[in-house]
DONU-727396 format. One line per 3 residues: number of its first residue (from 1); for each residue x, y, z of C-alpha. Coordinates in steps of 0.02 Angstrom, whole numbers, plus 50000, padded with zeros to 5 digits. Layout:
BEGIN
NUM = X:Y:Z ~ ...
//
This chain:
BEGIN
1 = 41625:47954:46086 ~ 41589:47786:46022 ~ 41433:47720:46043
4 = 41456:47530:46152 ~ 41294:47488:46153 ~ 41277:47308:46102
7 = 41459:47297:46120 ~ 41573:47155:46239 ~ 41599:47334:46340
10 = 41417:47364:46348 ~ 41359:47207:46387 ~ 41510:47196:46523
13 = 41411:47323:46606 ~ 41251:47293:46609 ~ 41297:47103:46686
16 = 41406:47217:46812 ~ 41269:47295:46840 ~ 41143:47159:46887
19 = 41250:47077:46979 ~ 41297:47238:47116 ~ 41103:47252:47099
22 = 41087:47066:47162 ~ 41193:47071:47280 ~ 41121:47217:47376
25 = 40943:47162:47370 ~ 41033:46977:47441 ~ 41115:47098:47588
28 = 40972:47193:47602 ~ 40863:47022:47633 ~ 40989:47003:47764
31 = 41024:47139:47882 ~ 40829:47158:47860 ~ 40797:46977:47931
34 = 40942:47009:48067 ~ 40885:47169:48115 ~ 40704:47072:48158
37 = 40777:46959:48235 ~ 40872:47082:48353 ~ 40703:47194:48369
40 = 40630:47023:48422 ~ 40750:46970:48543 ~ 40727:46939:48712
43 = 40835:47083:48830 ~ 40997:47012:48894 ~ 41019:46956:49070
46 = 41156:47033:49211 ~ 41244:46860:49188 ~ 41241:46868:48980
49 = 41311:47036:48984 ~ 41453:46954:49120 ~ 41501:46860:48958
52 = 41555:47006:48852 ~ 41703:47017:48788 ~ 41809:47169:48773
55 = 41917:47207:48616 ~ 42006:47382:48598 ~ 41947:47534:48593
58 = 41753:47535:48615 ~ 41704:47370:48528 ~ 41616:47241:48623
61 = 41570:47056:48566 ~ 41429:46973:48663 ~ 41461:46793:48656
64 = 41279:46758:48753 ~ 41205:46877:48641 ~ 41293:46814:48474
67 = 41261:46624:48526 ~ 41076:46666:48528 ~ 41054:46761:48361
70 = 41155:46617:48275 ~ 41017:46479:48343 ~ 40873:46605:48287
73 = 40949:46627:48131 ~ 40964:46423:48094 ~ 40786:46408:48172
76 = 40726:46530:48024 ~ 40813:46428:47894 ~ 40756:46275:47970
79 = 40577:46342:47965 ~ 40603:46413:47795 ~ 40653:46255:47749
82 = 40506:46151:47816 ~ 40405:46298:47705 ~ 40473:46260:47572
85 = 40438:46068:47582 ~ 40269:46103:47612 ~ 40225:46217:47480
88 = 40289:46088:47369 ~ 40183:45966:47418 ~ 40009:46057:47426
91 = 40071:46103:47224 ~ 40088:45917:47209 ~ 39911:45890:47278
94 = 39809:46005:47197 ~ 39904:45966:47018 ~ 39854:45807:47052
97 = 39674:45823:47107 ~ 39630:45922:46957 ~ 39728:45813:46826
100 = 39652:45667:46871 ~ 39488:45720:46944 ~ 39502:45671:47141
103 = 39474:45748:47296 ~ 39626:45828:47371 ~ 39612:45702:47543
106 = 39653:45552:47419 ~ 39775:45637:47285 ~ 39856:45693:47486
109 = 39872:45518:47534 ~ 39948:45442:47376 ~ 40079:45591:47389
112 = 40131:45547:47556 ~ 40156:45380:47539 ~ 40221:45383:47370
115 = 40340:45472:47449 ~ 40367:45366:47610 ~ 40403:45211:47532
118 = 40528:45311:47366 ~ 40431:45301:47239 ~ 40380:45456:47116
121 = 40213:45531:47150 ~ 40187:45539:46964 ~ 40221:45373:46951
124 = 40117:45314:47092 ~ 39961:45435:47013 ~ 39978:45315:46846
127 = 39998:45176:46895 ~ 39819:45195:47036 ~ 39738:45283:46899
130 = 39755:45117:46769 ~ 39747:44983:46919 ~ 39565:45067:47002
133 = 39538:45242:46939 ~ 39550:45272:47108 ~ 39381:45160:47161
136 = 39473:45098:47350 ~ 39336:44960:47323 ~ 39371:44903:47154
139 = 39380:44732:47156 ~ 39445:44624:46992 ~ 39389:44459:46933
142 = 39531:44354:46983 ~ 39508:44454:47171 ~ 39657:44589:47169
145 = 39602:44735:47275 ~ 39586:44890:47315 ~ 39682:45047:47244
148 = 39830:44983:47203 ~ 39717:44816:47142 ~ 39849:44705:47269
151 = 39827:44514:47274 ~ 39769:44463:47450 ~ 39903:44334:47437
154 = 40054:44474:47397 ~ 39965:44593:47524 ~ 40029:44462:47689
157 = 40213:44464:47619 ~ 40217:44626:47671 ~ 40074:44595:47802
160 = 40039:44439:47872 ~ 39860:44402:47915 ~ 39799:44554:47811
163 = 39601:44537:47781 ~ 39523:44602:47623 ~ 39418:44725:47711
166 = 39593:44815:47759 ~ 39638:44797:47573 ~ 39511:44918:47546
169 = 39569:45033:47677 ~ 39652:45174:47539 ~ 39801:45200:47662
172 = 39841:45023:47675 ~ 39823:44983:47505 ~ 39935:45128:47449
175 = 40069:45068:47572 ~ 40072:44888:47530 ~ 40051:44926:47347
178 = 40194:45066:47316 ~ 40293:44944:47443 ~ 40288:44832:47330
181 = 40346:44923:47176 ~ 40471:44982:47247 ~ 40544:44845:47295
184 = 40529:44754:47093 ~ 40628:44933:47062 ~ 40787:44878:47168
187 = 40756:44727:47131 ~ 40761:44732:46921 ~ 40890:44885:46963
190 = 40775:45029:46917 ~ 40705:44973:46761 ~ 40515:45060:46744
193 = 40442:44943:46617 ~ 40493:44769:46688 ~ 40448:44815:46863
196 = 40272:44851:46811 ~ 40258:44710:46704 ~ 40316:44588:46855
199 = 40193:44703:46961 ~ 40053:44683:46829 ~ 40082:44490:46746
202 = 40178:44426:46896 ~ 40357:44366:46933 ~ 40332:44211:46847
205 = 40247:44259:46685 ~ 40366:44382:46673 ~ 40510:44252:46720
208 = 40433:44136:46584 ~ 40430:44232:46414 ~ 40600:44289:46456
211 = 40673:44134:46483 ~ 40600:44096:46304 ~ 40654:44238:46214
214 = 40494:44312:46211 ~ 40462:44504:46238 ~ 40357:44517:46439
217 = 40262:44655:46378 ~ 40061:44647:46369 ~ 40060:44823:46347
220 = 40030:44880:46512 ~ 40201:44934:46560 ~ 40173:45054:46392
223 = 39997:45114:46443 ~ 40083:45189:46633 ~ 40250:45270:46525
226 = 40161:45345:46406 ~ 40242:45517:46429 ~ 40337:45472:46586
229 = 40504:45552:46616 ~ 40546:45499:46781 ~ 40666:45366:46868
232 = 40539:45312:46967 ~ 40602:45324:47129 ~ 40660:45489:47225
235 = 40780:45410:47329
//
């Protein structure tokens, strides 16, 4: 017989075998989950039994049990989705904590606030690293405060009457700073570098440079985005 190894037919057989194995594994997983749920569901009440639909022959469908099983499967899927989200968060927190040498609590705050404000966590970490080196009590010579180095006047546009003491609170500072950055990204149509320059230099200085035909970059945008491939936002 002709050796078919390496030929189109042989490769086709291999593909079909892998497909059959994949389908078999998926089927076993589904029926395993189904058996688990059936084995752990509550007994059917007499009332539920009365709701059974009897077809031809001995085939019976219990509508109450079927609905209960569907609800249990939907609940299981929801729990799996939640577990995936939590696992993704844990990976990010551990990764950023290790990368920047900060504790997991602060890393978790940055990840959570960034996501809630629609900012890519990677960009948030890059900004905080450059602005304050993750020091919640950082204070610049011009009066910028906290992790994201907010000017009190800018912060008061978002929280009326906010005090300097509150801007040293990590969660508060992160929320206002990243909300400000998100607003800039929206204003400048997702131009990450331009939004960062306005964040750093202020809108008036950047607008003046652009009006004069000059490049508004002072290097800040290049430092923050070096090697960055994201688009700045997550939604």
